[in-house]
Structure formats: C-alpha cells, structure tokens
N, C-alpha and C positions, 0 to 999 in steps of 0.2 A: 209553415203555420201556416193557418188560414189568417185574414183582416180579420177577422173580428175578433178573436183571439187572442191578436196582439192587442189590440186596444182593451179586451177587458185587463188582460195583464198590465195595463200601463195604469189605468184605472184603478185596479188593487194594491199597483204597489206603493202610487199615490194613495190611498188609504190608511194603509200600514202602515205608513209611514210617522201618519196624527195619532197612535194609535198610546201614547205615552201622554197624550193632551187629555184620555178619555181611560186612562187606568184605573181609578175609582171605579166607575160602570161596569169597562170589561171584564176587573175582578169579579163581580157579584155576578155576569154568567158564570166565569169559569166554576166559580165557585156552588156556585148549586149545578151544575151539571156533572163537579166533581163528588159533591154529593148522592147523585142522583148514581152513577157508575160504582162507587162503595156498596153502595144498600142493594145493588142489583148483582152482584160480583159473590156480595155478603152469603146472599139466603139461597140462590144459586149453589155458591161451591159446600153447602150444607147435603144442598140432593145427593151433588158429585159423590163426594165426602162419604156418602153414606154407601154410595150405588158403588164407589169402588171397597169401598170391604164388605160389602157383599159377592165382587164379584173375585178378591183378591181367594175368597173360602175357595172358588170353584176349582178342582181341576177335573183336568180333560179325559180322566182315565176314572174317576172316581161316578159312583152312579150312588144312588140312597130310593131303598125302595118303604112303602108305605103300604099300610092298608087299602085297599081299593076305597076310593069315594074320597078321600081327603087329604084335603089341601095343607095341614103342616103336622107336624109332626104330633099336639095338642091334643087335635082332634084323631092320630091314627093309634090304631093296639094290635099286636101279631101275636100273636101267643108264640113260646116258647119255640115246640115242632116244629111250627111255620120260617120259623128266626135260623133252624137248620135244615129246611128244605131251600133256601135263599143258597147256604154256606154250601152246597150242593153242583148251584148252576156252574153251566158250561164258562169261561170266560174270563173266572177271576185268579188272580196271581197266588200262586201258590206258596210259601214259606215256612223251611220246616214241616212238611207235610199236612200246613194247616192253611186253609185257604184265607185269606187277608180281607175277613167281615168281624164288623161289630157289633150284635145287636145293642142297641140304645134305650135311655132312656132319659124325657123330655122334661122336668117341672120346674115349677119356681121358686126363689124364696124372696123373702120382704129384707131386704138390705139396704140402711140410709146412705142416699147418694151425700159425698161432700160436699156439694154447693148447696145445701138447700136441707139438708139433715133431716128431709123428710127418708118416710122407706118408700122402696120400689121393687120392682119385680128384678129378680136376677134370674138366669137360665142355670139352674144347675142340673150336670149333663151326667150321666153315668153311662158309662163306655166301655165295653170289654179290650182284652190289651193287646187288640190288633189295632185298637181306633189311634193307638201311637205309630205305627208304621203305614197307615191309611192317609194319615194326613202329615204329607213327610216335610213341613214346615216345622213341622211344631219342635219346640226345645223348653228344655228345661233354662230360665237365667237364671232363679235362686233355688236351694233347698233340693230337694229330692219326690220323685214322684207317691204315689202314692202308696201304698200294700193294700193288697189285696186283700178282704175279708176283713180292714179295718176305716174305721170313719176317717177316713181321711180324703182332705180332698188338694187339688191343686188349681191353682186364679190365675187367669190371663190376667197379665199384664195392661190391659185395658180399663179392667174391672180394678182392678188395686187405685189405678189411677183415678175411678169415677166414683167408686163409692167407698164408705167408709169400714174401717170392721175387716177387711179383707188381706192382711200383712202376715208378713213370715210367721207362723205361731200360736197366731188369733183363733179363736175358739165361736165355730156357728153355730146357733141353733135352728135345725130344719126337721117339718116331719113329728120323729120318735126321736132323734136321734140329736146328738151333737158333736161336728166334728171337726177336727183340729185342718188349719191349713199348715201344707209342709211343703210348699214348692211354686214359685212361678213360672210363667212361663211365655213366652211368645208364640206366632203359628200364622207369620208371614202377614201380620196385621189383617190377617182375616178376622170373620165376625167370631172366631172361638175365642179370640181376644176380650169377648165380654161376657165370656160363662168360668163356671165352676164345675169341675170333672171332678169323678167320685169313681168307684166301683159298681155295675152296674148291679154284680151281684149284691152288693150292699144296703143301696139304694132301693132296691126294691121292696125286702119287707120293711123298710121304714118308713114308705109308701103304700104300705099294704094294697103292689101291684099284682104279687105272687108270681107265677111265673110268666109273666109280660115284657113284651116292650113296645118301643111304640114303632123304631123305623131300624133302617138293618143298612149301613155305609159298608160300599165293602169298592176297593181297590183292582180296577179288571185289566186285564195283561196290555191291550192297546183302549184306544177310544174309540177304533173300529169293533172290538168283542162286545161293544153298548146295545143293539142289534141285537146280537146273537142270545144274549143275554138276557135280553129282555122278553126273547121269545118266549123260552127256556121260562120262565116263571108266567105270563099270562099267556101260557094257554096251558099252565097242568091247573089240571080241575080239582087237587088238592088245595091248592092258592086264592085269593081274591086280592092283589096288591094294585099299584101302581107304580111305574118304576121309572123314575129320570135319571136322568144326567144331572149329574148339583150343579154343571151350572145354571141349569134352567130351573133349577127346583134356587136358587137366591135368587136371581133374575123375577121370578113370579114374587120371592121373598120382598124385594126393594121397591117393586113397580107401586105399591100403592101410597107409599111414603114418599117417594120420588115425584109423582103427581101430584099429593096436595102440595109439597113445596115448591117444588117448579110453578105453580097456578098464583101461590102467597106470593111467593117472587117476583113474577111477571103482573101481578096485579101490584103492589108496591109501588115496583119501577114507572109503572102506567101512571100509578097518581101522582106521584112524585116529579115523573118526568111533564105535566103538565105545569106544575109548577117553575120547573124550568125552562121551559119553552116561555113563557112569559113572563120571565127575566130576562132571557134573550131579546125576547122579543122590545123589552121596554128598555134594551142597552141598545140595539139599535134603532128602534127609534129615536134616542138623543142623541146617537153616533149620525143618524141623516140630519135630526134639527141643530145641530153646532157645525156642523158644518153643508145650512142650504145655497152659502152663496159659493161657495167652492163647488159644489156640484152642478146646481149651476150654471154657472165661469164656463167649466166642463162642454153643460148641454151650447152653450153657445157658438162655442168654439170649435163644434164638429162631432164631439164625442156623445152616441145615442144615445141611447137609453136603456139597451138592453146590458150592454157594456156597465153601465154605470148600476145596475139592476145586479148584473154580477157579480160585482166588486162588494155588494151589499153581503150578500149570500156565504159566498168568499170567508167576508171575514169573520161573519157567525159561525160557521163552520171550526174555523180557525181555531178563533176559542173556545168553540166547543170540542175539538180534537183536542188541545189544551187540557183541557179539564178533564177530559178519557181520559186521557194517558196521565195524567196525579191521581186518578179516583183509583185507575188500575192497580199503580204501585202502591197507593194509600194501603187497599184491598189485601193485595198480597202478602207484603211486610206484615198485617194487621191482622189477616183470618189465616192465612195458609196456615197447614198444620198446627191450628188450634185445639186442643181435645174438648172431647164433647161428650153429650150421649143423651139418645133421645128414642121414643120408645116404639120399637117394631108391631105396626098395627095387624100383620099377621100372625105374630107371636104372645104380642101385650103382656112384653121383653123390652128390658131396656139394653139397646147397645151402642157401646164405647167406637167410638171413630173420631176421625181430625177431619178439620172444614180441609176443603182438597178447590182450590183456585187453577184450572191448568188454561191452558192456552186459546183453548178453544171458549171460554166463558171473556176471557180477557179480553177476546178477539167482538166478540159479543158486548161486551160493555161500549168496546169506544166505539163500534156500528149503530151504538143504544144513542152514545152521545153524539157523534157527526148527524142527526137524523134528529133528532133535537136540535142539533146548531139549525138545518136545515130548513126549519117546521119557525122556527123563532127569526131568521132572518127571510123569509119570503114576502111581511106585509110590508115590512120598513124598505122592502127591496122593489115594490111594485112602489109607491110612496115615492121614492129618489126617482125613480126612472117616471115620474110623473109631474116633477116640479117645473114647473113653467121656467121654459127661457128668463121671462121680463124678472122674475124675484132677482136675479143676482144685476142687474140693472136696477132696481130700487135701491138694491142694496150699496147698491158704488157710492 
C-alpha cells in the first residue's frame, strides 16, 4: 500500500471514531441524502414500471398492422377486405385451418378512477376470437369469456384495481349500448390488463364503424418470419399499411411518457440534491470546526494536508453512502409493486401499471448519493487541509 494511502487511512479512522460526538449533525446529512434518493428512485420507478408494462405486452413472434402513416391504433383505419388480405399473408401461424389473426377496434369509454372518482379514458377493445390465442399469456381469473354477438365484456385485472364499476356483473354504458362484465383476466402484467375486451362484431355497430377495423394483430410462425410477412404486405398494391413487430410498436408507445417522467425525476433529484449538498457541507464544516485542534495537531506531527483532506471527503461520502442505502431500502419497500395508472400520451387512455424499483435504479440512487457526498465534502476538506499548524499551539 502506498505510504500516502496509509497515512490517509489512519487519519480517516481517527475521524470516524469521533462520529458519535457529532451524531446529530451527521444524522442531518444522512437524512438529507436519504430523502433525495427516495424521491429520485421513486420517480424513476414510475417510468421503469410503465416501460416494463409495455415491454410485457410484446412477443417476438407477434406483429401488428396499421394503416400506412398511422402512429397509433386510434389514428388508423382498415377496411374489412384489407383485414382479410392480411390474413392471407405468408408466415402466419395456421390453426384448425385458420390464420391466427385478429382484426381489432380500439375506442375509449369514460370510467371513474377509484382514487379520485373523476371520469377518465379507459380502452375498450373489440377483438376477434383468435385474439385469445395470439396473446398467449391471456388467462381468465374470474367468470368466463364473452359470448360472440352479445354485449358482454371481459376486463383486465389492472383496470378492475384502478377504476370503479368494473367488477364481475357490472353494467357499463358506452356508445349506444350497455355492456355486462362477465369475466376478469390477466395477461402477464401487460398493457392488455388495463383494457376492456369485447366482440369486435358487436363493437363496430355500437360505435357506427361499419365493417372497419383499426389494426390487425397476427401470430407469426417464428420471429424470423417477420421480414417475409412485412414484405408481402408492403409490396401488395391493394394495401397501404404499416407493419411493425409488436415489441417495436409498444416501445414507441412508452417513449414519450418515459422521457417526460425521467426528465422530471432528474430535475427533482437535482434540486433536492442541492439541499442535500448544503446539508453535507454544513455537517462537514461543523466537523472540521469542532476538530480544529485535533487536525492542526495532526499537521504538526507530520500528517500532510492531503491526508487530512482525503479523510474529510471519505467521511462525507460514507455518510452519504449510509443515506443512499437507507433511501434505497425505503424506496424499494415503500414503492416497489405499488399499483397506479397514468395517461399514455400516444393513445390518451389510462394504463394501469406498478412502480418498479430495479437493481439498476438502486445502483443509480446510491451512485447519486456518493456524488452528493463528494460535493459536500470538497470545500470542508480544503479548509481542513489549510488549517495552520500554529492553531494547535494557540489552543493548548
């Protein structure tokens, strides 16, 4: 071990042994950093949870077809004859002599949120029978599936948890019809759990859509079949469509909200971080002031100013590390798995999801805490390193 490192380590140990004498001031710095990390991790866990929900929707062997130039299902429209043409494309899984494709209609209905009671947009999706096989993680957990041709719906468990009046047996008014909830389903934590599903053949006349759809979801024979499927559709002169892998489509869906929340998270953490840095600076200045005689004496007996400065910075970073670790624990147990719902800016509908505190977020939180500790310790460290040796002699 280099000599200067040994010297710095000795001075640091001496500093840390005096921490109990400065417990109150040190606790202020720890709590300040902990608060910053809790908010930082909690806010970013919203974006992480939303992104995870969107990612859970995607399957590598599933594709979605929209009208050419459309960004979302809401802005898309496909005539029934084009939906049939899509079903004839190569690369689609065939089951019982029929292609696994689902022409779908995506509309919104007003449903009150449980938390506020205010009406909000909830997706109402009309699907064809193959939709249940295409979304292979679909599973009924209560009731039964809707009967084709009837005004019946099944509701995702996320929607049931976040919105009022969607329980089994509930009756919903939407469009020109009343719908009865006959089942509740889960879908592997995907965005489908925020939706209400019904027979597309019933939904079309209820919203006066005629024989039109907004998208076609297809199950491919393999992920590698996508290019051939896409080329067949985009080169067909009868069609003007946009073909995407489901994963790419939902990644785009999550992009806007993720950027907004991440930006807000870093902004809030930055502003709160300033307060935490000032708390750390005050704590370390207080530590230096209370140990003026000790520091100057160390200088007098041969310990260099650099070793003293390093010891102050290390102490500040250790306090920040404790605060960061505590903040990570509070954020994880306080927010991980917490259910909520927010607006998807691409479709202007609510998406139910859970806060997701990942190891990466916890690592970022602790890293940010160490940065705050470093910044909070630099100026007091410089002051400690510059204390004149004569100070020790005058204080004896």
